[in-house]
N, C-alpha and C positions, 0 to 999 in steps of 0.2 A: 504494499499500500504505500509505503514511504517513497519507494522508487516511482510509482506511477504518479504521486504528487509532485515529486521532483520533475519528471518529463513533462507534466502538464504545465507546471511554472514555467520551464524553458520555452514550451511552444506559445504560451500566453505572451511572454516577452517579445518573441518573434512576431506575433500577430499585432502586437502594439505598434512595433516599428514598421510592419507592412500595412497597417490599417489606412485605407485610402484617405480618410479624413485628416489625419496627422501627417501622412506622407506628402499630401498635395496642399496642405494648408497650414498657416499659422492660426491659432485661435485665442481670441481675447474676450475676456467676460466684461459685461457692462450691465448696471442696473438702471432703469428707467426713473427719472426724476420728475415729479409733477410740475414744479416751478420752470423747469427747463422746457418742458413740453408746452406750458402755457405762452412762454416768451416766444417759441418758435411759431406757434399758431398766430400771435399777435403780429410777428414779423412778416408771415406769410401774407396776412390780410393787408398791412400797410404797404407790402411791396407789390400788391396786385398779383400774387402767385409766383413771383420771381424766386423767392426764396424757397418755395417748395420745389420748383423746377431744378434749381441747383442741387438740392438735396437728393432729387432724382437722379441727376447726373453723377453725383459723387456719394455713394452710399456711406463711406466713411465719416463724411462730414455730417451726415443725418445722425449717425450713431453719436458721434462726438458732441453734437449739439443738444441731443435729447437725453443722453445718458452719462452716468459716472463710472470711472473703472472700478471693477471689483474682481473677486475670484470667479472662477468658472462655476463652482458649487452654489454660489449666491446669485449668479447672473440670471437676468430674464431675457436677455438679448446676447447674441455672441456675434462678434465680429470676425470675418474670416478673410484672411489675406493669402493668396496662392504663393506658392514657394517657387514658382517659375520666374523667368525674367520680366514678365508682365506685370507681377505684384498686383493683381486685380482684386479689389475689395468686394465683399458682399455680406449682408447681415441676415441673420435668421433669429426668429422668435422662439424662445424656450416653451414647449408646451407640456401640459401635465396630462397624464393618463390615470383615471381613477379606477381601481380595480373594483370598487363598489358598483361600477358600471356593468356588472356581468349578469344583469337580469334578475339578481336575487335567486338563481337556481341552486346555489350552494352559498354556505357561510364561510367566510375566509377570515382567519385570525392572524396575526402576526406570527404565532408559533405554529401554524399549519404545517405538516409534514411536506406538503407540496412545495413550499417556497423556502424551506430551511436550507436546503443543500446549495451551498455557495460555490460549488464547483461550476455552476451554470450561470452564464451572464444574465439571464432572464431573472433568476433569483437574486443575484447581486444588484439589479437595477431597482427592485422594489424597495422603497422607503419605508421603514417601520417605525412607529407602529401605524402611521396613518395610511399605509397601503397604496401608495401611489408613485408613479415613475415619471421622470423628467426626460424629454427628448427633444431633438431637433431634426429637421428633415432637410437633407443637402442633396441636391441633384436627384430627387425621388427616393433616397435611400434614408431609412431611420437610424439614428444614432442615439442610443440610450444613455443615460449617466450611470456609470459604474460606481456605487457608493463605496465598494472596497478599494477599488484601484483609484478612485478620484479622477476619472476621465470619461470621455464619451467613446463609446463602442458601438461598432456596427452590429444590427440585430437582423433577424430574417434568414439565418442560417444555423446549422449545427456546429458547435464548437469543433475547431480543427484538432484539439488535443485528443479528441475521443479515439479510442483504439477499435479494432474491429470487434474484440470480444465484448466491449462496453456497448457498442451500437446494437450487436445482437441480443445482449443481455436487457438493456435499458428500453429498446424500442422495437424488439423482435416481436412483441405480443400487442403492440399499440399502445396508444396514450388513453387514459382515462378521460371522461367527459369533462372533468373538472380542469385537467391538465391542458386540455384543447382550448377551453374558455379563457384560462389565463394567457396562454401564448398568442391566442387570436387578438386579444386586447392589446397585448404589447408589441407583437410583431406587425400588426395591421393585416388587411385583406391580402390574399394571394392573387392580386391582379397587376396587370401591366396596362395601366390605363393612360392613354394618350388622347386628351380631349381635342375636338376640332375647335381650335381657336376661332372665337367670333371675329367677323370682319371688323367690327367696331374697335375691339382691342387692338388688332393688328395695325389699324389705321392710326389709332391715338399713340401706339408706341413709336410708329414710323414718324408721326407729326412731330413727336416731341424730341427727335433727333436735334442736336444743337444747330446743324447745318439748316434745317428746315425752320427752326425757330428764327434764326438769324435772317432767313430769306422773307419770313412773314414780317419781321421789323423792317427789313428794306423796302418791300412792297408797300407797307403803309406809309413810309416815308416819301416813296416816290409818287404815290397818289396824292399825297398834300403838296407835292411840287409840281403836279400836273405832268409827270412823266408817265403817261398812260401806255404809249406803246411798248416800252421796255418792261414796265410792271406787268402788263398783260402776257407778254413773251415768257417771262420768268415764271407766271402763275401757270401757263400752259405746260411748260417744261417740267415744273415740279409736281403737277397733278399727274402728268404721264408717268414721271418716274416713281411716284408713291403708289400709283395704281398697278404698274408692272411688279413692283416689289411686293405689294400686299397680295396680288394674285399668285406670285411664285410661292410665297409663304403659306397661303391657304392651301394651295395644291399639295405642298410638302405635308402640311398637317393632316389633310384628309388621306393621302397615301398611307401615312404612318399610322393612322387611327384604323384603317382597313387591315393594315398588316398585322395589328394586335388585338382587334376586337373579337375575333374567334377564341383567343386564349382565355378570355375571362367567362366563357358560357359553356363548360365542359361539366358533365355529370360523372363523378368518379365513384368508385367502391373503396371505402376506408374500414380497416378492421379497428375496433374499439376495444380496449382491455375490459373484460367482464360484459360487454355488450355485444360482441359478435360483429359481423359485417353489416354496414349501413351505407347508403347511397347519399351523396350530398354534392353539392356544387363546389367546383374547384376554388372559387373564392374564399371558402371557408378552411381550406387546408393551411396547415402550420408545420414549421419544421418539427420533424420527429413522429408525424403521422405515419401509419402504415398502409401503404397503398396496395389494392389487390388488382392485379392486371389480368383482365379476362379478355379473350378473343383477340382478333387481329385488328390492324389499322386503328390504333389507339393514339391519340394525340396526347402528348405529355404537358400537362399544365404547370410543372415545376420540375426543378432538379431533383432526382431521387437516386438513392444508392440502391442497387439490386442486391438483395440477401437471400433470396431463394428463387431457383429456377433460372432460365436463360431467355434472352431476348434478341432479336434482330431488329435494328433501328435504322431508319433512313435519316441521316444528319446533314442533308444537303442544306437545310436552313443555316447551319452553322458553318459548314465546311465549304459550301459551294459545290459539293460531289455528291451527286445522288447514288452512292454506292452503299448498299446494305452493311452495316457494321454490327459484328457479333458483341453482345455483352454478357458477361460472365458474373456469378455471384460473388459478393465479397466473402472471402474465407473467414471462418471464425478461428483466429489464431490466439493462442495463450500468451500474449505479448502487450505491454503497455505502451509500445511504440504507436504514435499517431497512424491512423488507417491510411493516410494519403502516402506515407513514406515506409510502410512495412515490408514492401516488396519492391524489387528491382523494375518491375514492369510499371507502365503508366497506371495511375489509379483511375483515369478517365474510363478505362475499360469495364468499370463496375458501375459508371455513373450514366442515367438516362437523363438527357438534357431537355430542359423545357423547350417547347416549340418543334422538337423533333417527333417522328411518328415511329411507334413501335409497330413494325409490320407483322411480326410474329413473336408469340410469347409461347415458352415451352415451360411446362411445369415440371418440377422435380417429383421425388417421391411423396412429399407432403401434399401434393395435389394443386398447389396454388403458386403462381407467381407473385412474389412479395417484394416490394421496395420501400424504404424509409425515405420520407421527404426530407431532402438535404437543404434546399434553398427555395425560398418563395419570392413571389413579385419581382421588383427590380433587382433583387439580388441574384437572379438565375442568369444562366448562359444567355436566353433571349433578352432578358431585361437589360443586361449588360450591353448587348448589341443595340438595343433601342436608345439606351442613355448615351452611347457613343455618337448616335445621330442627333439627339436632341442637344448634347452639350460637346461639340466638337472641340479637338485639341486647338488651342489659339495658334494662329498662324503668324509666325515671325518673318515678315517680309520688309526688307529695308524701304522699298518704295513708300509703304504705308506710314512708316516711322518718319521718313523724310519729308513726306506730305504734311504731317502735323507739325514738324520743326518749321517748314517753310511758311505755313499758314501763321504760326506764331511771330514770325518775322514780319509777314505782311501786317498783322494785327499792330506790331509795334511801330511800323512804318505808318500805319493809319493813326495811331495815337499821336505821333509826332505831327502829322498833317494837321489833325484835329486842332491840337494846341496853336499851331501856326495860324489856322483859320480864325480861331476864336481871337487871338492878338490882333489879327488884321482888321477883323470887323469891330473890335472894341475900339480901336484906334480911330477908325473911320466914323464911329457913332452910329453904326446901323441899329435897327431896332432889335431887341433881344430875340424875338420869336424868329426872326430871318436869320439871325446869328446861329442860333440852335440848329436850325434846319440844315444850314449850310455846313456846319461843323460835322453833324451825324452823316451828312451826304458824302463826306470824305472816306468814312469808314465803309459805307458801301461801294465806294469806288475802288479803294485799295484792296478790299477782300471781296473777290468777286462771289456773289451769291449762287451763280450757276456752276461753280466749279464742281460739287459733288455729283451733279447730273452729268456733267460732261466727262468727268472721269469714268463713270460706269458705262457710258455709251458703247466704247469699244468692247467692253466685256460681253454687253448685251448681243451686240452683233456677232461677235465670235462664238457665243453659246448658241445663236440661232444656226449658224453655219455648222457647227459640230453636230446639232440635232439632226439636221439632213444627211449628215455621214454616219449616222447610227451611233453616235458617241453621246451619252447622256451625263449631265452633271448636277450633283446636289449641291455643290459649293462653289458657285460662280467666281467668288474672289481668288480661288486657285487657279483659274485660266491664265492670270497674269503670272503666276508662279511658274506655269508650264513654259513660259518664254525664257526662264533662266535655267532650266535643267541642263546639267552638264555630266549627268552620270544616271543611266537607266540600268535597273536590275531585272534580269528576268528568270522566272522559274522555267525549268526545262520541259518536263513531260506535260503535254497538253498546251504548252505556250509556244515553245520553239519547235517542238516535235509533235507529231500527230497523237491524238488521244489513245487510239488503237494499238495494240501490240500484236505483231505476226509471229506464230512459232516458226522458227528457222530450223532448229535441230536439237538433238538430244545427244549429250556425249556420257555415256555409261562408263563406270570403271569397276574393275575388280582387283584382285590381289597383285596383278601385273601391271595396273596402272590404267590409263585411260584407253578405250576401245574406240573402234571405228564409229564416226558420227552417224546417227540415224537422222536422215532428212525427212521431214514431214512433207515436203514437196513431192517426194516419190510416190507418195500414196500407200506405201507398205504399212500394215499393220504393226502397232508396237507389240513386241514380244512379252508374254506373261512373265512377271517378276516383281521383286519389291519395288523397282523403279515404276513400273506400270500401275502398281497398287498405290504409290505415293501420289502419282499424278491424278488417279482416280478419286482419292479420298482426302489429300492434304490441301483443304480449301475451306472457304466459309460461305459457299454458295448454298442458297436456299430455294425451296420449291414452293411458289406462291402462285395460287390459281393456275396450276398446271405449267407455270413458266419458270424456267431456272433463271434466277437474279443473283447478281453480286458482283465482285471486282472483275474488270475486264480481262485481267491476267488470269485469274483463277478459271474464268469462262472459256478462254482459249485453252488453257491446259486441260481442263476436263473434257471439252469437245474433242481434243486430239486422240483421246483414249476410245472414243466412240461407244463409251459406257453410257448407262441411263440412270436416272435418278428416281427415287420413290421415297414415300413416308411410311414408317415402320407401323404396323398395325397389330391387332391382338395375336396374329398367328406367329410372330416373332418372339421366340422366348430365349433371350439372351440375358445373361446376369448383367445387371448394371446398365441395361439399355433404357435411356429416358423416354418418356412419352412423346410420340410424334417425332422420332429421332430420323436423321437423314440416312438412307441407305442407298448404296451405289451397286448396280449389278451389271455385269457384262452382257452386251447386246446379243440378241438371239444368233447372229451370224458368227459370233465370236467362237473360235475353236481353243481347245488346249488351255482352258482356263479352269483350274481344279476347284475354285470356290465359287459358290452360289451367288455371293455378294459380300459386300463390306459394310458394316454398320459403324457410323461415326458415333462413338459413346461420348466423347468430351473434346472441347477445343480450348486451346490457349491462344487467343486471338492475335493477329498481327499487329505490331506496334511500331511506330516510326523510330521511337528511342531504342527498341529491343532489335528492329531490324529482322525479325523472325516471326514465325508461327508454327505452332505444333498441334497435333491431333492424336487422340487415342482412338484406335478402331479395334473392331472385332472381325475377324474373317469368318463367315458362316461355316462351321465345321473345320475351323482352323486355328491360327494362334491369335493372340492379342497383341497388337503392335503399336508403336508410336512412330509417327512420321514427322520430320521437320523440314520446312523449307524457308529460305530467306537469303540475305547477302551471303555470297560465297565465303568471304573472311570470317563472318559470324558462325555460320553453320559449321565450317571446317574447325572452329575452335571448341566445338562441343563433341567432336567426333574421337574416336580412338585415333592417336597418331599414325599407327601402322596401317589404318584403312584409307588415310588421306595419300593420294599418289605424290611421289616425290617431285613431279613436274606440275603440281597443282598451280604455283604461282605463274609459271611460263605459259601454261595452257590457258589459265584465265586472262592473262594479258593479250594472247592472240586474239581472243574475241572482244574484249573491252576496247582495244585500239581500233577496231573496226567499227566501233560505235554500237555493238550489240548490247542489249540488256542480259545480264547473266544471272540466273537463279540457281542456287545449290539445293541437293535434296539429300536427306539422311534418314536413317530408321534404326530401330532396335526392337527385341521381342521383349514383352512384359509378362510378369506372373499374372495368372488368371484369377488367384485367390484373393487379391485386393479389389475392393470397390473403387471404381475411377475417381470418385470425389475425394478419397482418402489420399490420392497420389498427388504430391507437390509438383509444380512445375521443375523446381530445381532437380528432383528425383528423375522425373521424366527425361528432361533435357541433359543427360549424361551418358558418356560411353557409348555414343551412336556409332553406326557404321556408315560411312560416306558412300552415296550411291551415284552421284554423277552430277553434271551440270545442264541445266535446260537454258537453251539459248534463244532469245527473242529479238526480233527486229523492231526498232523504233524509228521511223523515218522522219526526216525534217520536213516541216510544212514548206509548201512552195513559195511562200511570201518571206519566209525567215531571212534567207541570205541577202536578198536585195535590201530588205529593211535595215539589216545591221550594217551593210556596206555604206547605206545612206547616212546612218548615224555616225559612223566612224569617219567618214569623209568630212562631216560637219563638226569634227573633234568633240563629239559626245561620247564619253566612255560607256562601254557596254560590259556588263558583269552578269555571269550566271550564277544562281543560288539555286541548288538542287538537292533532293533527298536521295538521288541515285549514286551509283558507283563513281568514284573519283576518275578512273581512266575512261569509263564511258562518257563522262561529262567533259573531259579534255579532247576526245575525239569529235564529240559533237560541237565543241567550240572551234575546232579546226574546221570541220565540215561547213559550218554556218558562217565562217569568215570573222567570228569573233576574236580569233587568234589567227592572224596570216601565217601561210605556210614558211615564209621567210624568217618568222620570229620563234623565240624560244620559249619553253614552258619550263619553270623551275618548280619542282614538287617540294613542299615544305611538310616534313614531318616532326610533330612534337609529341613527346612521351611524358607521361605523369610520373611523379614520384613514386619509385618502387623500392621498398627496402631501404638498403644503404645508399643507393643511387639517387640522385636529385634530379628534377625535371630536366629534359633535354631537349635540343630543336636541331634538326639536320635538313641538309639542302641537297637535292639531286636534280641533275639535268635530265628532263625527259625528252628522249629523241624517238621519233616515229620508227618503227620497224626495228627496235633495239630493246633487248630485255633490260628491265630494271633489277640490279642486284639489291637483295634486302640486306646483305652484310656488306662490310668494309665501306661504309658510306663516307664521302668526303665531309668535313666539317665546314668547308667554305667553297664558294665558287667564285672566280674572278670575273665578275659580270663584264667589266670593260672589254676583257679579252675575248669572252664568249660572243658578244654582241657587237664587236668593232666593225664587222662587216655588214651590219644590218642598219647601221645609222645610229648607234649610241642609245642614249637614255629612251626608255619606253619601248625598246624592242625585245623585251622580255616579259613574261606574265608569271605570276606567282599562282599556284594551284595548291589548295589544302582541303582536308576534310573537316567535318564539324567536330571530331575528337580534337585535332590539332589546333582548331580555332579555340576551343574550350581551354586547352592547356596554355596557349599563347596568352589569352586574356587573364588567365589566373596567374601565370608565372613570369610571363615576358611582355607585360603590358606596355613597356616603353619601346619595343619593337613593332607593336601592331600598327601604329600610325605609318611607319616606313612600309610594312607589308601591304597595308591597304592602298598605298599610293599606286602599286603595280599588281594588286591582287584582282585576278579576273575570274578565277574558277572556284567556287566554294561547293564541295560535294558533301553527301551525308549530313546536310544540316537539318535540325529539328525545327519546327515552327518557332519556337522561342529563339533559337540562334539566328534564325532569318531576320526576326525584328532587331535583335541586338546588332548584327551586321549593318542593317540599315541606319541605325542609330550612330554607330561608330563612323560611318562615312559622312554622316551629317556634321559631326564633331570636327571633321576635317575640312569644314565650309563648303562641301559639295551640296549642290540642289539635287536631291535624290528622287528619281522615279521609280516606281515599282510596278511591274507587269506580271500579273499571274492569273491562273484560271480559278482562282477562289480556294482551291483545295490546299490547306495547310499554309496559306499565304495571307489569311485575314489579318493577322498581327502586323506583318510586314507592310501590307496595303495600307493600314491605318497610320503606321509609323512615319511612312515616306512623306515628302513633301507633296507629291503627286502619286496617288495610288490608282492604278487603272486594272479593273476587273474584267476578265473576258468570261465571266460566268454570269447568267442571269438569275441565279438562285437568290433567295432572300439575303444570304451573307453578302451579297455584292453591294447591298444598300449602304454598308459602312464604308465603302470605298468612294472616294470623291467623284472618280469617273467610272463608267460602265460602257463597255463596247458590245453592240449586238453582233459585230463580226468577229468570230473567235479566232482572230490571228493579230499579229503584232503590228499590222499595217496602221492601226490607230495610233501608235506611238508617235511617228513623224508628223502625222496631221495634227495630233494635239499640240506637238511644240510648235508647229508652224502658226497654229491659230493663237497660241499663247504668246508668240513673238509678235504678232500682228496686234493683238490687243495690248501687249505692253508698250509697243511703239506708239500706238494711237493714244494711249494714256499719258505718255511723255509729251507727245505732240500737243494734246489738249492742255496740258498743264502748262507748257511753255507759252501757248497761245493766250490762255486765259490770264496767266501771270503777266505777260507782255501787254496785253490788251489793258488790263486794269492799271499798271504802272505807268503806261503811256498816258493813259487819260488822267490818272493821278497827277502827274507831273504837269500836263497841260492846264488842269483845272487850278492848281496852286499857282501857276503863273498869271492866270486870269484873275484869280482871287487877289493878287497883288493890287489890281486895280478896282477891287470891290466890283468885279464884273459879273455877268451871269456866266453860268456853267457852258461847257460845250453843248452842241445841239444834241437832241435825243437819239439822232441817228447814230452817233458814236457808242451808243450803248448796246448796240445790236451787232453781233458778229456773225461771220459766215463758217465758224469753226466746225459745224456738223458735217461740212463736206469732207472732212478728213477721215470719217468713220465708215464709209461706204465702200472702200476698196478691199477686196479679199486678201488673204493671206499670200505671200511670195510663194510660188510653187516649188522652189528648191530651197533645201536647207543649206545655208551657208556656214563656214567655219567660225563666224563671228556672232556672239549673243548680244542682243540689245543691252544697253547699261542697265544696271539693276538698281541704281541709286539716283535720286534727284539732285542730292547734294554731292556733285561730282564736277570736277574741273571744266570738262567740255560744255556740259550743260549750263552750269552757272555762268561761265565766260560768255556763252551764246545770249543768254538773257541779259547779263549785265552790259554787255556791249551794245546790244540793241536799245537798252534803256537809255545808255549813255548817247548813242548817235540821236535817238529821239529827243533827248533833252537839249543837245547842241542845236538840232534843227528847229525846235521850239523857240529856243533863246535867239537863234539868229534871225529867225522869221520875225520875232517879237521886236528886236531891235530895228531890223529892216523896214519893218511897217511904221514905226515910230519916227523914222527919218525921212518918210515920204512927206512931200510938200503938202499933200491934201489931208494929212493926220492932224487931228486937233482934239486936245484934252477936253475941250467943251462939249465934244459929242458925246461924253459920258457923263 
């Protein structure tokens, strides 16, 4: 018990550091003061609402004005400041939950057994003896005040410190009605509710933008001075801009609402302790509830841990890939280790995620498929996806920061002009009313009110052109960022290469080494043996409505055997055979097959992290066997060394250097006296016998090479990030033109600390058609000598695996930036490593684009400056751009339109700035004689003509400037202003010297 408590404490400390509220924000406590509130109300009344408007724009000022600082424990208002470079403020009201609101169905006292166990956050959040809970809601997530730890904690999910044994013991029989009531009150409803924002709310929010408030002020001033034409022009422009923005926001709100509305109206079966199975609406689910999954085609309304039975789920909503995924029950281990880290395998294989569809549920011996609710509402996987759309990561683009600085400079200039105007009019004795009008008019001249609308015009036109080309955008401001991209990362399978895999051949092996290749193109049947049995049974395929469904690779492999698939019935009497198990049988025309069929008893599903899958099968009338398939290097490591041919490395390289995808197969016999559920994965996956290599062909898409050549010729770096074999990735990189034939590839291998040896890193020069020796590696390569014939720097490319990337980030972090400068091929990368790599590139000041098909790429698509999804699954909604055309032709199109929009933005900014400054100079000169302003026609420009041109059809090697405050642009603007000033002064003096000029005229 002491060990368990210590483990729990360590995990709790880790959770605190990882809690999104504290990881992303600094939190300050404030208490509202009545007298301060009264003063603020009076100030707002006397300022005609201006003070309230300022508080709306500056949330921190609102809190500082209304409240006094205090501890978080006493606070009724909390001020949040993000820890990123933007330092954005927001404030939240602290709300109370009263447990007496439980409809009086049971009486709750401070010493009730249900709330005394302080291992659980829910119980620590209850303030005794008054039985109430404090909480705040930040970005749709509830955070309750932990009275024991003295901080806010996320609620709506089971604690991470729970072990598998604890989950089975505590929640395996369901919750009581009283526990459900308490958890429902504190955790809130299990809903992902996205209300359709009313048009009036969107309108008010848009109109209260500081620019539009300034425009309203300007228009009112111009009407008072009879500047009707220009005032009407600005009104029309503003109405059009506001209408378009409100329309886009409304459309997004409706789409998002439709995406999640079905989630909130699902009827589920829940097992209650002492009350049995009951049906209720999914919105009443709480973490810890025991779900009973019955039938097929079940939509998951929450995240749940599978504890009994097995399931096949379609996770296309999350991964973008509609491939059935097998889920296995969480084993009940006698260990205090947290359930997520108790095994090497990915814990997600035990989790049914919210929004996914359970297309098949198979009960075990107990007769029911049971799952414990892990997370509810916005804490779920689908909730997290929706929140990423509602609250996107702030975009740090220098153009927008420079625009704010430039506007502040214009405001400063306008202030000087206003003071100058007041002095001139005071000295000339003009009426106060006229004096104030002219002084305020200077501000509207120096700071152009039409600037926001003008800047967004280029983006709007670019978005329309992209839509016509089948590229859809949910974050229009990122179109400008596309124009700055100088590095694009690509997934390999499904992005650079075709989705489908074709079986090329099979390389069997025996004691004498590898045998002759069996070609599938020859049409010869595969002879019976362990290799044939492995291909027929080592997969995660399912039979649904008479159709075989599953991973394309598994499907191709199974079809090559010409075997058939069925579901076990009552006439199958095999010990340990689960209900509705998959049974594969040889086709009627097959001969010399000594078994009637093979029943799949148990699966250890494929995992990207493990790079393998294993099945336990029973031959009908034969042996019980275990088959494994996966990455050749991983499979070989589990085999008896004497069964792996000595030529394994060279044979593998022969095929990977040609760009083939290679899968290894292995097997072993098992004892039949053990039940399959009693066998651990570690025991099954040991002392295997190596069977051979399955060779699959993965061809490049036709568009891949031309697009990559276009990007490289435009000096845009291309990088491959894939989960496939490293040598296959190198070959695809060469075939696609990502690595030209004349340039070298340097393989980086990094090894973790083992025993007495410290972490090491080695370098090898990869040469086509030449074997790579695994021993006697050189410690260095003279890059200058190797690439001297190829043009020097940039003529070599680094290639490394996910394992090496992990070791380098852990032990050689100082080397990482140098490696990334020339790193082109990253293989065997997990989804998390893909995101980390994109982030590391961003730290080197690259503008990074990521293009993937959605499968395992969601994190990287979100992390990149520009994420382009080639999948139309729901997962793609988290990506800023989605292409209907499933190839990479969309990448150069997007960059071209981004450059066009960016150049248009710069031109409009220069035009508006010059236009306002030239008018400003002219007006101030005329004010010297207390004269009238320039005619109205000078207020109307023809700037909109700049936006109607399309993007330049060719990508050139030079990107547009990314900053407003840059020497070329500033010099252009300043020289034009000086020239205009000089011409104004010269014209002014020349006119005064004319014989017909007379001061009496004024």
